[in-house]
C-alpha positions, 0 to 999 in steps of 0.5 A: 455520505452522511446518515442521520442515523448511525447504527450501533453493533446492538442496534436492531434497525436495518443494517445499511452497508453502504453507510457503514464504517467498513464501506466508508474505509474501503471507498476511501482506500480505493480513491486513495489508490486510484489517485496514487496510480495517476500520480505514479503513472508518469514514473511507470509505477503502480501503487502496489509497485510503489509499496514494494519499493518503499518496503525495499527501502525500509528493509533491503534484502527482504524476501519475496514472502516478507514483501508479499505480507507487507503488500497484502498480496499472495507470494505468486502475486509478489513474484509477478510484480518483482519480475516486472520491477526487475525487468525495469531495472528498479530492483535486483535479486540475488540467492540467499547465502544460506537458503538458495531458494530464497531470493533477496531483493534490493533497490538498484540505483535506478530504483532508488531514483525513481522511488525518490521521485515517487515519494514526491508524487505520493506526498501530494496524494497524502496532503489531499487526503490529510486535508480532507480528514480530521487531525487524528484520522490516521491514528483512528484508522490504526486503532480500528486495524488494531482492534480487529486484528 
């Protein structure tokens, strides 16, 4: 997917969307997601569910709204994901002591165990991606995200 001509923002030549930085980032993200889904399938998880479990590991007791923001999904989508994870016994939800409508979510012991296995699976995906990238690729992508935020 290399191009002899990389247009700049002020370039008057025709814009080739399929050779753009945005397209390349999205294509890499989709490939990463599919690879992670294949790696996690044996554990009964998808990449978004893994993201939720990671968020709960980092922030036990997080609310539905907080988890949705961290996973880049709507609160309604997060609610559906949490119901599935709850039914699988990977999380437990309890009403917030001060705000009864807010549900606080935590990993169960089974959820912690599955997450540790998932971390091992995802490390392989991360290694493949990092081996294919330049040494500063993650930092470069974070700089792009910051510049566009």
